[in-house]
C-alpha positions in Angstrom: 1.3 -8.4 -22.7 1.3 -9.1 -18.9 -0.5 -6.7 -16.6 1.3 -4.4 -14.2 1.2 -5.8 -10.7 0.3 -4.0 -7.5 1.3 -5.7 -4.2 -1.1 -5.1 -1.3 -1.4 -6.7 2.1 -4.3 -9.1 2.1 -6.3 -7.5 4.9 -6.3 -4.1 3.1 -7.2 -5.7 -0.2 -10.3 -7.2 1.3 -11.4 -3.7 2.3 -10.7 -1.8 -1.0 -11.0 -4.3 -3.8 -14.2 -2.7 -5.2 -12.4 0.7 -5.4 -9.5 -0.9 -7.2 -11.7 -2.5 -9.7 -13.3 0.9 -10.5 -10.0 2.4 -11.6 -9.6 2.9 -15.4 -6.4 1.0 -15.7 -5.2 -2.5 -16.5 -3.3 -4.0 -13.6 -3.2 -7.1 -11.5 -3.4 -7.2 -7.7 -1.1 -9.5 -5.8 -1.9 -10.1 -2.1 0.7 -10.4 0.6 0.6 -11.8 4.0 3.3 -13.0 6.4 2.5 -16.6 5.3 3.0 -15.9 1.6 1.9 -14.2 -1.6 -1.1 -15.1 -3.7 -3.3 -13.9 -6.5 -6.3 -11.8 -5.3 -8.5 -14.8 -5.6 -6.3 -16.7 -3.2 -4.7 -19.0 -5.7 -0.9 -19.5 -5.6 1.3 -17.4 -7.8 4.3 -18.9 -9.6 7.7 -17.4 -8.7 8.2 -16.7 -12.4 5.0 -14.7 -12.5 5.8 -12.6 -9.5 7.0 -9.1 -10.6 5.3 -6.4 -8.6 5.8 -2.8 -9.8 3.8 -1.0 -7.2 3.2 -1.7 -3.5 1.2 -0.2 -0.7 2.0 -0.1 3.0 -1.4 0.5 4.7 -2.1 1.5 8.2 -3.2 -2.1 8.9 0.4 -3.1 9.2 0.9 -0.6 12.1 -2.4 -0.6 13.9 -2.3 -4.1 15.2 0.9 -3.5 17.2 -0.9 -2.6 20.4 -3.2 -5.7 20.4 -1.0 -8.4 18.8 2.6 -7.2 19.0 3.1 -8.8 15.6 2.3 -5.9 13.1 5.7 -4.3 13.6 7.2 -7.6 12.3 4.8 -7.6 9.4 5.8 -4.1 8.6 9.5 -5.1 8.5 8.8 -8.3 6.6 6.7 -6.5 4.0 9.2 -3.8 3.4 11.9 -6.4 3.1 9.8 -8.2 0.5 9.5 -5.0 -1.5 13.2 -4.5 -1.6 14.0 -8.1 -2.4 11.6 -8.3 -5.3 13.9 -6.1 -7.3 10.9 -5.2 -9.5 9.1 -2.7 -7.3 9.4 0.8 -8.6 7.1 2.8 -6.4 5.7 2.4 -2.8 2.9 4.3 -1.2 3.3 4.5 2.6 0.7 5.3 5.3 3.1 7.4 7.3 3.7 11.1 7.2 7.5 10.7 7.4 10.2 8.3 6.3 12.4 8.0 9.3 11.2 4.5 10.1 14.0 2.0 9.3 12.0 -0.1 6.9 11.1 3.0 4.9 14.8 4.1 4.9 15.7 0.7 3.4 13.1 1.2 0.6 14.6 4.6 -0.2 18.1 3.3 0.0 17.2 0.7 -2.6 16.4 3.4 -5.0 12.6 2.8 -4.9 10.3 5.8 -5.2 8.4 6.3 -1.9 5.4 8.5 -1.3 4.3 9.5 2.2 0.8 10.1 3.3 -1.2 13.1 4.7 -3.9 10.7 6.1 -2.7 11.1 9.8 -2.8 14.9 9.7 -6.5 15.5 10.6 -6.1 13.1 13.5 -2.9 14.8 14.7 -4.6 18.2 14.5 -7.7 17.0 16.5 -5.4 15.3 19.1 -3.4 18.6 19.5 -6.6 20.6 20.1 -7.9 18.1 22.6 -4.6 17.7 24.4 -4.0 21.5 24.8 -7.5 22.1 26.1 -7.2 19.2 28.5 -4.2 20.9 30.0 -5.4 24.5 30.0 -8.9 23.6 31.3 -7.4 21.4 34.1 -9.3 18.2 33.3 -7.1 16.1 35.4 -8.0 18.1 38.5 -11.7 18.0 37.5 -11.5 14.2 37.2 -9.9 14.0 40.7 -12.7 16.3 42.0 -15.3 13.9 40.6 -13.7 10.8 42.0 -13.4 12.5 45.4 -17.0 13.9 45.4 -15.5 17.4 45.6 -17.8 20.3 44.4 -15.1 22.7 43.0 -16.3 25.7 41.0 -12.8 26.8 40.0 -12.5 28.9 36.9 -10.6 27.8 33.9 -8.4 29.3 31.1 -9.8 29.9 27.7 -7.7 29.4 24.6 -9.6 32.3 23.0 -7.2 35.2 22.8 -4.1 33.1 23.2 -1.2 32.9 20.7 0.1 29.6 19.4 3.4 29.1 17.6 3.4 26.1 15.2 7.0 25.1 14.4 7.0 23.4 11.1 4.0 24.9 9.4 3.3 22.3 6.7 0.3 20.2 6.2 0.0 19.1 9.8 0.6 22.6 11.1 -2.0 23.9 8.7 -4.6 21.4 9.9 -4.0 22.5 13.5 -4.3 26.2 12.5 -7.6 25.5 10.7 -9.0 24.2 14.0 -7.4 26.6 16.4 -8.3 29.9 14.7 -12.1 29.6 15.0 -11.5 29.3 18.7 -10.0 32.8 18.7 -6.4 31.7 18.8 -3.8 33.8 17.0 -1.6 31.4 15.0 2.1 32.1 14.1 3.6 29.6 11.7 7.3 29.0 11.4 9.1 27.5 8.4 12.6 27.4 7.1 12.0 30.1 4.4 9.8 33.1 4.1 6.4 32.2 2.8 2.9 33.6 2.8 0.2 31.2 4.2 -3.4 32.2 4.7 -3.9 29.5 7.3 -1.8 31.5 9.8 -2.2 35.0 11.1 1.5 35.5 10.8 4.5 33.6 9.3 8.1 33.7 10.5 11.2 31.8 9.7 13.0 29.3 11.9 15.6 32.0 12.5 13.0 34.2 14.1 11.9 31.7 16.7 13.8 33.6 19.5 11.8 36.7 18.7 8.4 35.1 19.1 8.9 32.4 21.7 8.7 34.9 24.7 5.2 36.0 23.6 3.4 32.8 22.8 1.2 30.7 25.1 1.6 27.4 23.2 4.4 26.0 21.1 3.4 23.1 18.9 6.3 21.2 17.3 5.2 19.7 14.0 8.3 19.8 11.9 9.9 16.7 10.3 13.0 15.2 11.9 16.1 16.4 9.9 19.7 17.3 10.7 18.5 20.9 11.2 15.6 20.1 13.5 17.3 17.4 15.6 17.7 18.9 19.1 15.9 22.1 18.0 14.1 22.3 21.3 17.1 22.7 23.6 17.9 24.7 26.7 18.1 28.0 24.8 14.8 27.4 23.1 13.1 26.5 26.4 14.6 29.4 28.2 12.9 31.7 25.7 9.5 30.3 26.3 7.4 32.3 28.7 6.3 31.1 32.1 3.1 29.0 32.1 3.4 28.2 28.4 2.9 24.7 27.0 5.1 22.7 24.7 3.4 20.2 22.4 5.5 17.7 20.5 3.7 15.8 17.7 6.8 15.7 15.5 9.5 13.2 16.4 11.1 12.6 19.8 14.7 13.7 18.9 13.5 17.2 18.0 13.3 17.8 21.7 16.3 17.4 24.0 14.7 15.4 26.8 17.2 16.3 29.5 16.9 20.0 28.8 13.1 19.7 28.8 13.1 18.0 32.2 15.4 20.8 33.6 13.0 23.4 32.3 10.0 21.6 33.8 11.7 21.4 37.2 12.9 25.1 37.2 9.7 26.4 38.9 8.5 28.3 35.8 5.2 26.3 35.4 6.0 25.3 31.9 4.0 22.2 30.9 4.6 19.6 28.1 2.3 17.4 26.0 4.4 14.7 24.4 3.3 12.0 21.9 6.8 11.1 20.6 10.1 10.2 22.3 13.8 9.5 21.7 13.2 5.8 22.3 9.9 4.1 21.7 8.3 2.5 23.6 9.3 5.0 26.3 11.4 3.3 28.9 9.4 2.3 32.0 12.1 4.1 34.2 11.7 7.5 32.3 10.8 10.3 34.7 8.4 11.6 32.1 5.8 9.0 33.0 5.0 10.4 36.4 6.1 14.1 36.0 3.3 16.3 37.2 3.9 18.8 34.4 3.8 16.2 31.6 0.9 14.8 29.7 2.1 11.9 27.5 0.6 9.4 25.0 2.1 6.5 23.2 2.7 7.9 19.7 -1.0 7.8 18.8 -1.7 11.4 17.8 -2.4 10.4 14.2 -4.4 7.2 15.1 -7.8 8.7 14.9 -10.8 6.7 13.7 -10.7 8.3 10.2 -7.1 7.4 9.3 -7.9 4.1 7.7 -10.4 5.6 5.2 -8.2 8.6 4.5 -5.2 6.3 3.9 -7.3 4.3 1.5 -8.3 7.5 -0.3 -4.7 8.6 -0.6 -3.6 5.2 -2.1 -6.4 5.1 -4.6 -5.7 8.7 -5.7 -1.9 8.2 -5.9 -2.3 4.8 -7.7 -4.5 6.4 -10.3 -2.0 9.1 -10.9 1.0 6.7 -11.0 -0.7 4.3 -13.5 -1.8 7.3 -15.7 1.8 8.7 -15.7 0.8 11.8 -13.8 2.9 13.6 -11.2 2.4 12.2 -7.7 1.1 14.7 -5.1 3.1 13.1 -2.3 6.6 11.8 -2.9 9.7 11.7 -0.7 13.2 12.1 -2.0 16.1 9.7 -1.1 
């Protein structure tokens, strides 16, 4: 009887082959690269023997975008290969969501798809660093250093502040775990009423208007859905108090950019930290680039140094569960 086949990009296989060999299951690894598919030992595989059941989209296919510009194509090509195989039944992704077009094609083909919580710790650390960079005024401090200006100006503590985390799932929980030891009161918001010990208080999305006027920071960490698209609009922003900060580590379309720009220009001292945008890469002509109230980064909140190992851990855990016939901890629905 032939072994079940697991399709893995070659670069990732070289990193985790010993961990795969330690799993208590009979399976065969097939290695993919943009130049072709081979057995794990590098030998050619006959077309009649190619029948992958499982595939893994590791972070390797995304990370090299900045340096080579080619990984996005590899991501698209690999996803296309999975669909065209007509044998793949389950795919483990490295991403937290499934809105990327290649992943949508996998779901549309009726293939089971699991997302990953490997970016979450990085997103949480990014959020903490970005907020403190703004409230502590590090851009001004950097200017003072460059100008040789001895400025003993005070700074704002996050201790005693209140943060609202919109979309209190796994990412929101990771942010709360880091913020609360600093003395931050955390309010979590979800669609339905839930109890969650990671937050000081939980509210529903329908209650946002009641809490927005009293919070210092609003972190948007919800998935992009029909309900959350355009959630942060003029009404939402008008309810935020003066001098508060909006942080978007969700998806760009959750925030209406024109409404945000109007709010930033309204003289209320609202500031924004943005890692995601309607169109990516962000257009060079966008006014967000040089807006004095905006701190922006290039969709890298989850790209911390630990994401590769965490992604490997998730795949090994999930592959073990899949091959054993157990329920998968992470799975997206079509």
